[in-house]
C-alpha positions as CSV (number, residue, x, y, z in Angstrom):
1,X,198.4,54.1,182.3
2,X,196.4,57.3,182.4
3,X,192.7,57.3,181.9
4,X,190.0,59.9,182.4
5,X,188.0,58.6,185.3
6,X,184.7,60.3,186.1
7,X,185.9,63.4,184.3
8,X,189.3,63.6,186.1
9,X,192.8,62.4,185.0
10,X,193.6,59.2,186.8
11,X,196.8,57.0,186.9
12,X,196.1,53.3,187.2
13,X,197.9,50.0,186.9
14,X,194.5,48.3,186.1
15,X,194.4,46.6,182.7
16,X,190.8,45.6,182.8
17,X,187.6,47.4,183.8
18,X,187.1,44.9,186.7
19,X,190.5,45.8,188.1
20,X,189.7,49.5,188.0
21,X,186.4,48.9,189.8
22,X,188.3,46.9,192.4
23,X,190.6,49.9,193.0
24,X,187.8,52.4,193.2
25,X,184.8,50.7,194.7
26,X,185.5,47.1,195.8
27,X,182.4,46.7,197.9
28,X,179.9,48.5,195.7
29,X,177.7,47.5,192.8
30,X,179.1,49.6,190.0
31,X,178.0,50.2,186.4
32,X,180.9,51.0,184.0
33,X,180.9,53.1,180.8
34,X,184.0,53.2,178.7
35,X,184.2,55.6,175.8
36,X,180.4,56.0,175.9
37,X,179.8,52.3,175.8
38,X,178.2,50.5,178.7
39,X,180.3,47.5,179.8
40,X,177.9,44.8,181.2
41,X,179.0,43.2,184.4
42,X,179.6,39.9,182.7
43,X,182.1,41.5,180.3
44,X,184.0,43.7,182.8
45,X,186.8,41.1,183.5
46,X,187.6,40.8,179.8
47,X,187.1,44.5,178.9
48,X,190.6,45.9,178.4
49,X,191.5,49.5,179.2
50,X,193.7,51.6,176.9
51,X,195.7,54.7,177.5
52,X,193.4,57.8,177.3
53,X,190.1,55.8,177.7
54,X,187.2,57.8,179.2
55,X,185.7,55.8,182.1
56,X,182.6,56.6,184.1
57,X,182.0,54.4,187.2
58,X,178.5,54.8,188.5
59,X,177.4,53.5,191.9
60,X,173.7,52.8,192.7
61,X,172.0,54.6,195.5
62,X,168.7,53.6,196.9
63,X,166.3,55.5,199.1
64,X,162.8,56.0,199.9
């Protein structure tokens, strides 16, 4: 399926947000926003993706 990932067209076989995260950033802590809605970590495995969804995956960076 084709989604818009971080502003770019992206082709994926992922059906759920958690699967897309595993494709893109398997070792990172990631916040997900789908169609302007934050998807809490506890819901990512059940949050289904659909053709044309707008997905933003945000990784956390620390520093000091």
